[in-house]
C-alpha angles and dihedrals in degrees: 000000000000116000115203121203121192119215126206094264090057095255120131136224121202128207136181092231137013106298128209121239089255093050089055088051090050090053089058097047146311094251094055090045091053091054098041116121104163143311150243116241125211095340095304119143100225116099110234125208116269087236093061114124113232125222124222113283095024116154108219135193111186117222115214135180088269093063122088089228089066089078090073092056094043092050093046090054091042089059089059091049090052091050090049091049092052094049093047089054097040111018093187093065115106121218126222121169135331115192130180114251135178109306095357146347143266138209127207118220136190103217128172089220132042117257117238134206087258088055090057090058089051091050094051092049090050091049090055090049091053091049089054090058087062095205117193111246111232128192125210133181113223129189107249094243091054091049091050092049093047096050092042089057088052091050089238093147095170093057089048091053091050093049093046090053089052089050091052088053091056100261112152098188140023132203123244126190123209128201108178110315094334122087139175139192109256145142092218152179102203139167124263093241132007089239087074089074103092105184135011135177132185109219120176152338131244140162125255141172124235107266089355091284114139089206093058133076117308112237138187117244121206116197120205140154141213132200141190092252142010089248091057090048092050091050090050092051090050088050090051090054090049091047089055090056090048097044105139092216089061094043091046089057096042093048094039096238107135144352139191132223133199090236089067108029114197092009114108125219109216116210121216088271093049093043088055090060090045094050095043089057091049091049090049091052091046090055090053091046089058089053093048098042101249120158116217118221136184118221133182122272096214124050138177110268091242089074091062092046088055094046092046094239094117091054095045107022110027095113086067097048136091119228137196140169123235126177089349090304125115116239137177137199111248114256091187138021099226100090090052091050090052089055090052094048091048093049092074137043116254136194129195087262089067094058139134093044111187112198119188127191132182091185120148115258130198125207126169112238121183112253092241093062101044111111120180110281096336096072113029140149098225123046150129130235136205082241127169138165124207120205111201146140123269089250090057095053097095095050092047092050091051091049092050093050091049091050092047092050093049090052097046093045092051089053095048093251102124094136103088137126130217122223118197113204116198134200117313124221092253108051144136129235132048126295092245092060091047090049091054095044095049092043090053092049094049094042092053093051091049094046090051091048091237117157113229142175120225117228098197113214095002099109124117117271089250099048150330120286147193121228120198114214112196117202113210132214092278094045099259117145120229125182106223114143125049140172123193130183113221129193092162107071095046086056094045090053094037091235115183143177130189111250129208087271090061089244128122118259133180115240124229114244121217117200110202142166132170107188092022114201107012090215093053092042093054090051092051094043092050089055093043093053095032085236095303099126126187112271094249090057100041118111090226112029100179133023118198112211122189122203096210138356090267090080097049097105094046092047092050092049090049091050091052092051093051091049090053088062089056094255121146105238135172122195109208099204096163117131093245125126116275093240090055092050092047091050092050092050089052091051090052087049095234107179098217130031121187113209108203121191133153093283092056092043094050094045098037091238135127132222109217127209113191122209087240089065096257120138130209112187127204098354114174109258094232092051091050093050092047092048096048094043090053091048091050096050092044091047091226116193095220125029116258086228089074088074092064101027121117107232123231124189098280116232091191113025110213119166092046088072090062112074112232102174106120093179093089119153085232093061114105 
């Protein structure tokens, strides 16, 4: 039997039996074979093991150490190396699981003694020793009963439990990977030899529960990472240090923006300063909504449970919802606004002349998140979104998509977030709706992106079951991706709520529903934005925009008068009238990341001028008071990203660079 394998360039390789990925690479050349780490089959996105046997007609893309996808294989194998290192150092430690995660991997251990920071150094040293041995990694298929018996004999009860679960699901065999004398249960993929792992680093310790169940055994989790080169690893470690400095939880505490309390876990308390940022963002979005003809609505927070049965949320999302009983009726807090918006749309009669109807809602949402995954503002249980739903006809889809992308780009550009990527997710295998509707929806999405000149990546088969979608991945100042904006086309909810409009033909038609958000959760956005800017917010968003600093008591009256004038313009001003030294007050204002500091001495008082110190380190001396007020007022109303005063400021060597952390390049490839 001849087995034919198709390569990316369309050429074919033929074999007398089913070859492995590595054997195909060997047939092409020894250098390729040496670098091979896995493969993609038939256009799928999951990396398969290099030992996988390929059936006739398989389309194969070989993954080598030069491909970014190689990191997954290297980190998967590195997790095994870490588990081996731990058990070589402490043979009585039991192993559990060790998956790959963003930027690294972890492994959970059941150890009779707690690991220490010194132990992490020992583990890393042992890992490097194992890599030097350069063991070949071998894969074997074991009958499940043999695997259970083997791991029972080793007292590896967690592996036994995993295999018994697989047996219950009907699995007859399991795969086991060997490296030297050590082996582990695993599906793969793994490297050929351990020497193919270039750079590893053990990072930190944490607690964990077996299978994430608080009622099960408590384990110790060790986080680590691996990279394709020592240089990449060094860059990553530098980024980690920078990320610690930018951690929004630390900034939130230092700047007095928000806090948490055990009485409301996962639900932030915003201080007046934090609430200012929150409300400025909402006001900004409301101003854009007026431009783009959105209508803001207010909907209830608690609904009868029947609503969520009708919408499908109870069947598909109930583990993330909060429930209560009122007057013998079951209710739930809304996790999303869309069902309420469907009720509003259905409460009135609509014709095609009413569409598109753009319904915006800043209502508070509640979703249950497990305590182990909550993380400051970026993963909370109570939040609001810049949420909106657009009801339109299929024919209006393309223009609405274009309008949304233009609005999103305007918002991101205004916030200095021009580095973002668009992912276009197409129809999944399991979906609802006819092929004709899917064809129209996907064609409208793609045509809009092309018309706007927006680069995008297709995620084939990754759309929602009710429609295709766009996901917006923002890349922050230290190159970390964050998903913020999204747009999803939905044919399901209009059908579930029997929503109709009267078309030009005087017949009833179901509208298409577009779910869309730009900032996403405001809580999450603020956390991300604080880290992106390192806490140096644009002047219009800053809790305190101006601090007035007097040199001596002689300037108190002038400073107070100046403060009052600025406040009349709607600016947020603080007059620091304390009898502290000027240098102390300047330093404190810098720590609080105040954009503008006014230094007022006798010269400024006598001439009715101000000397401005910008948070970027720039200086403007003896500026007429009226000119300063007019300039700052204009900047505030225009929501400028960088103060107009920067253009005339005299630069000093900045001790704390500020504005550089806010991206100002408007020439993004994503800009229409």
